[in-house]
C-alpha positions as CSV (number, residue, x, y, z in Angstrom):
1,M,-70.3,45.5,-0.8
2,E,-73.3,43.3,-1.5
3,N,-72.8,39.7,-0.3
4,E,-74.6,37.4,-2.8
5,K,-75.4,33.9,-1.7
6,L,-75.2,31.0,-4.2
7,E,-78.6,29.4,-4.7
8,P,-78.8,25.6,-3.8
9,S,-79.5,24.7,-7.4
10,S,-76.4,26.6,-8.6
11,K,-74.3,24.7,-6.1
12,L,-75.6,21.4,-7.5
13,R,-74.0,22.3,-10.8
14,H,-70.7,21.3,-9.3
15,L,-71.9,17.8,-8.5
16,N,-71.0,16.6,-11.9
17,K,-67.4,17.7,-11.3
18,L,-67.5,15.8,-8.0
19,R,-68.8,12.7,-9.9
20,W,-65.9,12.9,-12.3
21,L,-63.5,13.1,-9.3
22,S,-65.2,10.0,-7.8
23,L,-64.8,8.1,-11.1
24,T,-61.2,9.1,-11.4
25,I,-60.4,8.1,-7.8
26,V,-62.1,4.7,-8.2
27,F,-60.3,4.0,-11.5
28,S,-57.0,5.1,-10.0
29,M,-57.6,2.9,-6.9
30,L,-57.9,-0.2,-9.1
31,I,-54.4,0.5,-10.4
32,I,-52.9,1.5,-7.1
33,L,-54.3,-1.5,-5.1
34,L,-52.9,-3.8,-7.8
35,F,-49.4,-2.5,-7.4
36,V,-49.8,-2.7,-3.6
37,H,-50.9,-6.4,-4.0
38,L,-47.9,-7.2,-6.1
39,Y,-45.6,-5.5,-3.6
40,Q,-47.1,-7.6,-0.8
41,T,-46.7,-10.8,-2.9
42,Y,-43.0,-10.0,-3.5
43,E,-42.4,-9.3,0.2
44,A,-44.3,-12.5,1.3
45,A,-42.1,-14.6,-1.1
46,H,-38.9,-13.2,0.4
47,A,-37.3,-13.5,-3.0
48,Y,-36.3,-9.9,-3.9
49,D,-33.1,-11.0,-5.6
50,L,-35.1,-13.3,-8.0
51,L,-37.4,-10.5,-9.2
52,T,-37.1,-9.0,-12.7
53,P,-35.9,-5.4,-13.0
54,T,-39.5,-4.3,-13.6
55,E,-40.7,-6.2,-10.5
56,K,-37.9,-4.7,-8.4
57,M,-38.9,-1.2,-9.6
58,I,-42.5,-1.9,-8.6
59,S,-41.4,-3.2,-5.2
60,D,-39.0,-0.3,-4.5
61,T,-41.5,2.3,-5.6
62,V,-44.4,1.0,-3.5
63,E,-42.1,0.5,-0.5
64,T,-40.8,4.1,-0.8
65,L,-44.4,5.5,-1.0
66,T,-45.8,3.4,1.8
67,S,-43.0,3.0,4.3
68,P,-43.7,6.4,6.0
69,F,-47.2,5.2,6.9
70,V,-46.8,1.4,7.6
71,K,-44.1,-0.8,9.0
72,D,-45.5,-4.1,7.9
73,P,-46.6,-4.5,4.2
74,E,-49.5,-6.6,5.5
75,E,-51.0,-3.5,7.1
76,L,-51.7,-2.2,3.5
77,S,-54.5,-4.9,3.3
78,V,-56.9,-2.6,5.1
79,I,-58.1,-1.7,1.6
80,K,-58.1,-4.4,-1.0
81,G,-60.2,-5.9,-3.8
82,N,-62.0,-4.2,-6.7
83,T,-65.4,-3.0,-7.6
84,W,-66.7,-6.6,-7.8
85,S,-65.9,-7.2,-4.2
86,G,-63.5,-5.6,-1.7
87,T,-62.6,-4.9,1.9
88,F,-62.4,-1.4,3.4
89,F,-60.9,-1.3,6.9
90,G,-62.5,-4.6,7.8
91,L,-65.8,-3.9,6.2
92,K,-66.5,-6.3,3.3
93,I,-68.6,-4.9,0.4
94,S,-69.7,-6.7,-2.7
95,D,-71.5,-5.8,-5.9
96,P,-75.2,-7.0,-5.5
97,L,-74.9,-8.6,-8.9
98,S,-72.0,-10.8,-7.7
99,V,-74.1,-11.8,-4.7
100,L,-77.2,-12.5,-6.8
101,G,-75.1,-14.5,-9.2
102,Q,-73.6,-16.6,-6.4
103,I,-77.0,-17.3,-4.9
104,F,-78.2,-18.7,-8.2
105,A,-75.0,-20.5,-9.0
106,S,-75.0,-22.3,-5.6
107,L,-78.7,-22.4,-5.1
108,S,-78.1,-21.4,-1.5
109,F,-77.7,-18.4,0.7
110,Y,-74.3,-17.9,2.3
111,W,-75.3,-15.1,4.6
112,P,-71.9,-13.6,5.4
113,F,-71.5,-13.0,1.7
114,V,-75.1,-11.9,1.2
115,L,-74.7,-9.3,3.9
116,T,-71.7,-7.7,2.0
117,A,-74.2,-6.4,-0.5
118,L,-76.3,-4.6,2.1
119,I,-74.6,-1.2,1.9
120,P,-74.7,-1.0,-1.9
121,L,-78.3,-2.3,-1.8
122,I,-79.4,0.4,0.6
123,A,-77.5,3.1,-1.3
124,T,-79.3,2.0,-4.5
125,L,-82.7,2.1,-2.9
126,L,-81.9,5.7,-1.8
127,L,-80.0,7.0,-4.9
128,G,-81.1,4.7,-7.7
129,R,-78.6,3.6,-10.4
130,F,-75.9,5.8,-8.9
131,Y,-73.3,3.0,-9.1
132,C,-73.4,3.2,-12.9
133,G,-72.8,7.0,-12.8
134,W,-70.6,7.6,-9.8
135,I,-68.5,4.5,-9.1
136,C,-68.3,2.0,-12.1
137,P,-64.8,2.1,-13.5
138,A,-66.1,1.3,-17.0
139,T,-68.2,4.5,-16.9
140,F,-65.0,6.5,-16.7
141,I,-63.9,5.0,-20.0
142,Y,-67.4,5.0,-21.6
143,E,-67.9,8.7,-21.0
144,L,-64.5,9.5,-22.5
145,N,-65.6,7.3,-25.4
146,D,-68.8,9.4,-25.6
147,N,-66.7,12.6,-25.8
148,L,-64.8,11.0,-28.7
149,A,-68.2,10.3,-30.4
150,A,-69.1,14.0,-30.0
151,W,-65.9,15.0,-31.7
152,L,-66.5,12.6,-34.6
153,R,-70.0,13.9,-35.1
154,K,-68.6,17.5,-35.2
155,A,-66.2,16.2,-37.9
156,G,-69.1,15.0,-39.9
157,L,-68.5,11.3,-39.4
158,P,-71.5,9.0,-39.2
159,V,-71.7,8.2,-35.5
160,S,-74.9,6.2,-34.9
161,R,-77.6,7.1,-32.3
162,R,-80.0,4.2,-32.8
163,K,-82.5,3.5,-30.1
164,L,-83.0,-0.1,-29.1
165,D,-85.4,-1.8,-26.6
166,R,-84.2,-1.2,-23.1
167,R,-85.8,-4.4,-22.0
168,I,-82.9,-6.3,-23.7
169,K,-80.7,-6.0,-20.6
170,Y,-83.4,-7.5,-18.4
171,V,-83.4,-10.5,-20.7
172,V,-79.6,-10.7,-20.4
173,L,-79.9,-10.6,-16.6
174,A,-82.5,-13.3,-16.6
175,V,-80.5,-15.5,-19.0
176,G,-77.3,-15.0,-17.0
177,L,-79.1,-16.2,-13.8
178,V,-80.4,-19.2,-15.6
179,L,-77.0,-20.1,-16.9
180,S,-75.5,-19.6,-13.5
181,V,-77.9,-22.2,-12.1
182,Y,-77.1,-24.6,-15.0
183,F,-73.3,-24.3,-14.9
184,G,-73.0,-23.7,-11.2
185,T,-70.8,-20.6,-11.6
186,V,-71.4,-16.9,-11.8
187,M,-71.8,-16.2,-15.6
188,F,-71.8,-12.4,-15.5
189,G,-68.1,-11.8,-15.0
190,S,-67.3,-12.4,-18.6
191,I,-69.5,-9.6,-19.9
192,Y,-69.9,-7.3,-16.9
193,P,-67.8,-4.2,-17.6
194,P,-66.6,-3.3,-14.0
195,A,-65.4,-6.9,-13.6
196,I,-63.7,-6.9,-17.0
197,V,-61.9,-3.6,-16.4
198,G,-60.6,-4.8,-13.0
199,R,-59.5,-8.1,-14.4
200,E,-57.8,-6.7,-17.5
201,I,-55.9,-4.1,-15.5
202,Y,-54.6,-7.0,-13.4
203,Y,-53.6,-8.9,-16.6
204,A,-51.9,-5.8,-18.1
205,I,-49.8,-4.9,-15.0
206,A,-49.2,-8.3,-13.3
207,L,-48.9,-10.5,-16.4
208,G,-47.9,-8.0,-19.0
209,G,-50.8,-8.6,-21.4
210,F,-54.5,-8.6,-21.9
211,G,-57.1,-11.4,-21.9
212,A,-60.2,-12.0,-24.1
213,G,-62.2,-9.6,-21.9
214,A,-60.2,-6.7,-23.4
215,V,-61.4,-7.6,-26.8
216,F,-65.0,-7.8,-25.6
217,F,-64.7,-4.4,-23.9
218,L,-63.3,-2.9,-27.0
219,L,-66.3,-4.2,-28.9
220,T,-68.6,-2.5,-26.4
221,L,-66.8,0.8,-27.1
222,L,-67.3,0.3,-30.8
223,F,-70.9,-0.6,-30.2
224,D,-71.4,2.7,-28.4
225,L,-69.7,4.6,-31.2
226,M,-71.2,2.9,-34.2
227,V,-74.6,1.6,-33.1
228,S,-76.1,3.5,-30.1
229,R,-74.9,6.1,-27.6
230,R,-73.9,4.4,-24.3
231,G,-75.6,1.4,-25.9
232,F,-74.1,-1.3,-23.8
233,C,-75.0,0.3,-20.5
234,R,-78.5,1.2,-21.7
235,Y,-79.4,-2.1,-23.5
236,V,-77.1,-4.9,-22.5
237,C,-75.4,-4.6,-19.1
238,P,-76.8,-7.0,-16.6
239,G,-75.6,-4.8,-13.7
240,G,-77.5,-1.9,-15.3
241,A,-80.6,-4.0,-15.4
242,L,-80.3,-5.0,-11.7
243,Y,-79.5,-1.4,-10.5
244,S,-82.4,0.0,-12.5
245,L,-84.8,-2.5,-10.9
246,L,-83.5,-1.8,-7.4
247,G,-83.6,2.0,-8.0
248,R,-87.0,2.2,-9.6
249,Y,-88.5,3.7,-6.4
250,R,-85.4,5.5,-5.2
251,L,-85.9,8.4,-2.8
252,F,-83.5,10.9,-4.3
253,R,-84.3,11.9,-7.9
254,I,-83.9,14.8,-10.2
255,K,-86.9,17.0,-10.8
256,R,-87.6,19.9,-13.2
257,N,-88.8,23.3,-11.8
258,V,-91.2,24.3,-14.6
259,A,-91.3,27.9,-13.3
260,T,-87.7,28.4,-14.2
261,C,-87.4,26.1,-17.2
262,N,-86.9,27.8,-20.6
263,D,-87.3,24.6,-22.8
264,C,-83.8,24.9,-24.2
265,A,-83.6,21.1,-24.3
266,K,-79.9,21.1,-23.3
267,C,-80.8,18.5,-20.6
268,N,-82.0,16.1,-23.2
269,V,-79.0,16.6,-25.4
270,V,-76.5,15.9,-22.6
271,C,-78.2,12.8,-21.2
272,Q,-76.2,9.9,-22.3
273,F,-78.9,7.5,-21.4
274,G,-81.5,9.0,-23.8
275,L,-83.9,10.1,-21.1
276,D,-86.3,13.1,-21.4
277,P,-85.9,15.5,-18.6
278,L,-87.7,18.2,-20.6
279,Q,-90.8,16.0,-20.4
280,D,-90.2,15.2,-16.7
281,D,-89.4,11.7,-17.8
282,F,-86.3,10.4,-15.8
283,G,-87.6,7.0,-14.9
284,M,-85.7,4.0,-13.4
285,E,-82.8,4.3,-15.9
286,C,-81.6,7.6,-14.4
287,N,-78.3,7.2,-12.7
288,N,-78.4,10.7,-11.0
289,C,-75.2,11.7,-12.8
290,T,-76.3,15.4,-12.6
291,A,-75.0,16.2,-16.1
292,C,-78.4,17.7,-16.9
293,I,-78.2,19.8,-13.7
294,A,-74.8,21.1,-14.7
295,V,-75.8,22.1,-18.2
296,C,-79.1,23.8,-17.3
297,P,-78.7,27.6,-17.9
298,T,-81.6,28.6,-15.7
299,D,-81.0,26.1,-12.7
300,A,-84.4,24.5,-13.4
301,L,-83.2,21.1,-12.4
302,S,-82.5,19.9,-8.8
303,F,-82.9,17.0,-6.5
304,T,-86.1,16.1,-4.6
305,V,-87.1,13.4,-2.2
306,S,-89.9,11.3,-3.8
307,M,-90.6,7.7,-4.8
308,H,-92.0,8.8,-8.2
309,D,-91.2,11.2,-10.9
310,N,-93.5,14.1,-11.5
311,K,-96.0,13.8,-14.4
312,Y,-95.3,16.1,-17.3
313,Q,-95.9,19.6,-16.0
314,G,-96.1,21.3,-19.4
315,P,-93.7,23.7,-21.1
316,G,-91.3,25.8,-19.1
317,H,-92.6,29.1,-18.0
318,L,-89.6,30.9,-19.4
319,G,-89.9,29.2,-22.8
320,H,-91.4,30.6,-26.0
321,K,-94.3,28.1,-26.1
322,Y,-95.6,28.9,-22.6
323,R,-95.4,32.6,-23.1
324,K,-97.2,32.4,-26.4
325,E,-100.0,30.3,-24.9
326,N,-100.4,32.6,-21.9
327,E,-99.8,36.0,-23.5
328,G,-102.4,38.6,-22.8
């Protein structure tokens, strides 16, 4: 029996499934950690009899699930926080945008806090805008929203795909930094999707309602549906702007193997950020989501280690145009 080995490029097809698993875990952790936090608060207050029936149910459920692993509820604090800033087994990690905003708001460097952005910073320099594609809890919702848009298009409804100027988000980033200096507080939290999602989940579970951020986030979803595909991430998000700048010369990037490309353009269609893999144009906006790799029928897309994208290599060698130009 012949033992066939899976080619590396074929294995990479499964990275997009792994990415969805990562997004699902991050989103779930935001919810789980909140319930754990509420449980710890109830235990610290020593007021179980004063809890509402819903609060008692939360306390009892978390206690049942965690008691086999920890004796003291405080031990559950080894992991706490959200995607804006958190602690993982004593290691403090913060979103570079929150650190940058704090620097401008205080006009000073608090080095213990600055250093909490070191790991995400190094990861971005290596992998580019990967946070947007692999970790951001808002991406989990935005991609589901994009699937809804696809269904609406199939139903014949007018879902817009307008293209705007990508430089808008850099203006938003710059204005946000200026306003942070002026008001002395980080101004991004009110419009930064990961921060909004974490905050609104807290409001919904702990306080039984939503804040103004939920309305803003809903508007971003409508913007994506009615104006531009993944429009907020592509054109407005200040975090997207910062990660694009940091990841411009990332080391790991997707490349096209022109020898096995058949010019089907499925990579261009699936890219939610409107990039042009078929023309070897990934650029600083690419978040290495690997959706293009997963959809490629000839495994012509894979990762490479380089600080620059390839220049356009011409039509794919398996495509009609190349064959026509080189026949005979």
